C-alpha positions, 0 to 999 in steps of 0.5 A, spaced: 935 956 243 930 961 240 925 961 234 925 967 229 919 968 224 918 974 219 913 975 214 915 979 207 910 984 205 909 989 199 913 993 204 919 989 206 920 983 211 916 985 218 917 981 224 913 976 227 915 972 233 922 971 238 921 966 242 925 961 246 923 955 244 925 950 237 921 952 231 915 947 229 914 944 223 921 941 219 925 945 223 927 939 228 929 934 223 931 940 218 937 942 222 938 934 224 938 932 216 943 938 215 948 940 220 947 934 225 945 938 231 939 935 235 935 941 236 931 936 243 939 934 246 941 941 245 935 945 249 935 939 254 943 940 256 942 947 256 936 946 261 941 942 265 948 946 264 951 941 259 956 945 255 955 945 248 959 939 244 956 940 237 960 936 231 957 941 226 960 938 219 964 945 216 959 944 210 952 941 210 950 934 209 945 936 206 941 942 203 934 942 204 928 946 203 921 948 205 914 950 204 907 950 205 903 952 199 898 956 199 892 956 195 892 962 190 884 963 190 878 962 194 874 956 193 872 949 195 878 943 194 875 938 189 880 932 188 888 932 192 890 931 184 896 936 186 899 931 190 901 927 184 907 930 182 911 930 190 909 923 191 915 918 191 920 923 188 927 924 188 929 929 192 922 930 196 923 928 203 916 929 206 909 931 204 904 933 209 897 935 206 894 940 211 886 939 206 881 934 205 877 933 198 871 938 200 874 943 205 873 951 203 880 954 202 881 962 202 885 965 197 890 972 198 884 976 195 879 974 200 885 974 207 888 969 209 891 964 205 889 957 206 895 952 206 895 946 202 901 942 203 907 942 206 913 940 202 920 938 205 926 937 199 933 936 199 938 937 194 946 938 194 947 945 194 942 951 198 940 954 190 938 947 187 933 945 194 929 953 192 929 951 185 927 944 186 922 947 191 919 952 187 918 948 180 914 943 185 910 949 187 908 951 181 907 943 178 902 943 185 899 950 183 897 948 176 893 942 179 889 945 184 882 944 182 877 947 186 869 949 185 
C-alpha cells in the first residue's frame, strides 16, 4: 500500500509525496467502485501476513474521476450557488464543499488557490468521466460569486 502525489506546474510534473499509506479523500471509494478492491482490508491483510487474493475484474466496474475545484480569483464568497449544477445530477457520485458563505478565498495570482468543492463523478469510460468532470468544473466556475 502506498500513496503518491504529483503537481503539474509550468515546468512539468513535480513529485510531492510518496508514502506507505492509503490515499485520502475519495481514493478508498474510487478503488472499491472501480476495481472492487477494499484498500483497508488489503492493508490489514498485508500487516498480518495474509497473501493478497484480489478478485479484480478484467475491466473497470465503473470509471471514476474526481477534482477539487480551485478558486480562480481572490475575494469573499457571496453564496454557494455554484453547487446547484452538481446536486442530484446523474453521474455525480458526491459533492463536498470546502467553503462557506463569507469565507475569504484565494486565487492563484495571490497564492495557493482555495479549494471550493470536491466533485466525484462516474461514467462508462475514463475519457467520458474526465470530460464530464471538466464540464462540471466549468459550470461551477461560471457560478462562483465573489465580492
